[in-house]
N, C-alpha and C positions, 0 to 999 in steps of 0.2 A: 558302553565305555567308548570314549572318543580317542584314547591314546593307544599306544602299542602294548601288547600283552607281555607280562613278566615271563622270563625264560622258564622252561620246565626244569625245576630243580627238586631234588629229594634229599632231605636230611642236610640242608645247607646252612651255613653260618656266615656271617660277615661282620666287619667292623663298622662303627658309625662314621668314622672319618679320621679324627686326630689321633696321633701317637706322640709319646714323649720324645724329647731329644731334638737334635738338629741334623742328624746324619740321614740324608735321603736314601742312600744305598741300604743302610741297616733297616730303615723303615719299610722299604719295598721288599726286602728279603723276608722280614717278619710277616708282612701281609700275605705275600704269595706262598710262603712256607706253611703258615698256620691255617689258611683258608682255602681248602682244596677246590671248592665249587664256586665260590664267589669272593675272590680277593678284591681289595679296593685300593684306589690310589690314595696313599696316606697324606695327611696334612700335618705339618710340623709347626704349630704356632709359636713354639719357644724361640724361633728365629727372630721374631719381632714383627713390627708392622709390615703388612704385605704378605706375611705368611699366616696371619690370623684369618679366621673364616670370612670376616667382612672384607678385609683388605685383599684377600685372594680373589674373591668374587667381584669386587670392585674393579680389579685388574682385568677381568674378563669382559667388562662392559665395552661396547663399541661406540665410539664418539662421545662417551661420557667418561670423565676422569675424576678421581678423588684423591685427596691427600689428608694426612693426619694433622690435626690442630690440637691445642690443649684440651678442647672439649670432645675430641674424637674425630671421626671421619667426616669430611666435608667435600662437596663437589668443587672442582676447580676448572679454570678455563682451558688448561692444557695439561698434558701428562708431565709429571714431575718425578722426583726421586722415588716416592712411594710406589708409583705405577711401575717404574723400571724394576724396582726390587720385586714386586709381585710377579712380573713377567719372568724375571730371572729365576726366582725360586720355583715357580711352576715348571719352567723348562728343566731345571735340575731334577725335580721330582719325576717328570716324564722320562728323562734320560735313565733314571734309576729303574723305573717301572719297566721300561723297554728292555733293559739289561736282564732283568729277572723273569721276563715273560717270553723269552725266545722260544718259539714253537708252541706257545700256549694256545689252546683252543677251548673256549668255554666262556661263561659269563664273567664280566668284570664291571665293578661299580665305580663310578665317579661321583664326586659331591660338589655342590655349589650352593650358595645361599639363595633362597627363593626371593621373589620380587617384593613380598610384603615385609619380610624381615630386613631386607636391604633398605627399603624406604623408611622403615622405622629406626634404622641405625645411622644413616648418612644424612648430614645436614645440607640444606641448600646454601647457596653463596651468602644469603642474608642472615643465615644462622638458625632458622627453624628447620625441623626435620622434613625430609621430602614427603613423608606421610601426610603432612598438613596440606599438600597440594595434589589433588587427584590427577592433574595434568602431568606433574612431575612423576607421579607413580606410574602413569601410562608410559612415559618416556623410559623409566627404569626397566619396566617389564619388556618393552620392545627391544631395548639395547641389550638386555640380558639374554633374550631369546636368540638374537643374532650371535652374541658372544658364545653362547653354549653350542650353537650349530658348528661354529668354527672349532671349538674345543673338542667336540665329538669327532669331527673330521680329522683333527690332528692325532687323536688317540687311535683312531682306526688305521691311520698310516703307520703308526709305530707298533701297534699290536693287531695285525690284520686278522688273526684268528679269533679275536674277542667278540663276544656278543654283549654289547654295552648296555648298562643300566645306569640311569642318571638319578641321583638322589638330590632333591631340593631340601635344604635345611630351612625350616620355617618355625623356629622356636618362638618367634614373636607373633605368629598368626593368631593364637587365641586372644592375646592382649589387643591386637589390632581390631578384632571383631568385637571385643568387649568394651572398647574405648578406654583402655587402661594404660596405653602407652604415654609416658610422660613427655611434655614439651621439652625443647632444648634447655630451657631454664630450670626444669625440674619442679616448677611450682604448680603447674596445671597438667591436665591430660588432654590429649588430642581426641577429637571426635571419633566415634566408632565408624569404621568403614562398613558400608552396606554389604550384607552377606552375599547378596546376589552379584554385586559388582566384584567382590573378592573372588567369588567362584568363577565368574566369567574371565577375569584376568588370568587365573590359573589354567582354566580350560584352553584359552588361546595359546598360552605358553606350551602346554602339553601337546596341543595339536601342531605347534610349530617345530617340534623336535622329532627326529627320526630314531627315537629310542624310547623304551618304556621308562616312565617317570615314577619314582617313589618320593613321597613327601615324608620327611622326618621332623618330629617335634618331641623334645623331652620335657615339654611343659604339660600341666594338667589341661583337661578340657579340649583335647584335639578334636576339631570339627570333622568327625569321621564321615558323616553323610555328605557334607559339602565337598570333601576331597573325592569321595567316590563319584559324585555327580560331575566333578571336574574332569574325570577320566583318568585319574592316576592308576597305575598298575599295582602299586603297593603302598602301604602306610607303615612307617617305622616309628615306634613309640616306646616310652618307658612303661613296661607292662605293669609295674607296681603302682602306677597312677590311675589305672583303669578302675571304674566302679561298676556295680551291677546295673546302674541306670543306662550304661552304654551297651548292654548285652544285645538289644535288638539291632542297633546300628552295626555292631560287629557281625552278627549273624547274617544280616542282609548283605553286607559287603563280601563276606566269604562266599555266600551263595551266588553273588554276582561275578565271582572270579578274582576278587582283590586278594593279594598276598599280604600277610602281616609279618613285619620284621619285629619280633618281640624282644625288647630289651629286658633281659632277666639276669644277666651276669653283672655283678657290681663293677662300677668303673674305677674303683679304688680298692686296694687290698683289704679284704675283710676276713681273710683266712678261709674262704670258701674252697671246698675240695670236692663237693658232690655235684657234678654237672647234671645228673639225672634229676636230682631234687630241685634244681633251679627252675625246671620247666613243669613242676608238678602243678603250679597254678594255671598253666596253659592247658594242661589236660583237664583240670577241674572245670575251667571255662568251656572247653569243648564239649564235655559231658552235659553241662548246664544248658548249652545251646542246642543239644540234641544233634550235633553234627557227626558225620561219619568218621570213626577213628582212622580209617584208611586215608582220609584227606589230610590228616594233621601234619604229616611230614612233608606234604607238598605245598600246603597253603601257609605254613608258619615257618619262618626262618628265625634263627636265634642270633642275637647280638648282645654286646654289653649295653648297659642302661643308657650310656651316653658316650661321648668321646673319651679317649684314654690319655689326653695330654697331661692330666694331673697325676697319672700313675707312674710308678717306677718302670723302667724298661723291662725288668724281669716280670713284674706283674702284668704289664701290657701283653707280653707274649703269653703269659698264663691265661689271661682273660680271653684271648682269641682262641687258645687251645680248648679251654673249658666251653666256650660257645660252640665250637665244632663238635665236641663230644656230646653236649646237651642236644644239639640238633639231631645227631645220629640216634640218640635215645628216643626221640619222638617217633622215629621210624621203627626201631626195634621193639619198643614198648609203648604203643600209642594209647593204651588204656590204663 
């Protein structure tokens, strides 16, 4: 493993990132209140461009700037209104987090979009996606690495007792590797990125940060072995999308020390009330792999299946609470 090790946690749950609404203080209060062992810095995309996952992370880039166009996000020559909004909302979120973490000591998770999903989402000035140009992809990865270094340093100043974990959101990574990302026109698909090159880019980013890195993807076919070789400390995914053909890769990753953040609690209200039942599939997988039950509560954290931006505020709070109770059930009843 090339990166930092995930914090030692037992029976922990966390959120994926987004929460509903536009109130930063309410979101921070919800995250810190519901998630005892691994609260996260909430994202509130309902505020508009610059608060969405692409816009927020574009705002973290160093010496690269993006703005919204009718077609989506596009790189620009200089920072504009969208960059200023992204910085303002992130500052507002950090102020709220700082307020509700006074005296906090323990793990704390931050989120940003990873380099491959950013390159698949943001267009170059001439209109094609950055993913079409490997030089542009390299520039995005390097700029993002420096921006994330600065972000981590800023959060450490505000929450000095926190042991930071950084989550990179890479929902487009499977499509990047499969060659199924559409061109800006939507009529064709961009060439697949070589898996070794994709792995090396992630490895360099992981090495460049002084915090353990988790990669999250709520898409099917998450490249588990590639991520493990890249040195990530954890992998966050929608557990319902896993198939038995991925058993060997999961087993190898667990034995190598990788932590899994299992998305098992629905992201929208389905009337679910049994947190212990939501992790039954995790227990079944653990038995199938022949792994020690005692490891379960240490190597698996529980999350909602994806972000909660589309949920009602009441259900978002409930989903985080259910995740916390489900995580504890893995410790109390591992078999």
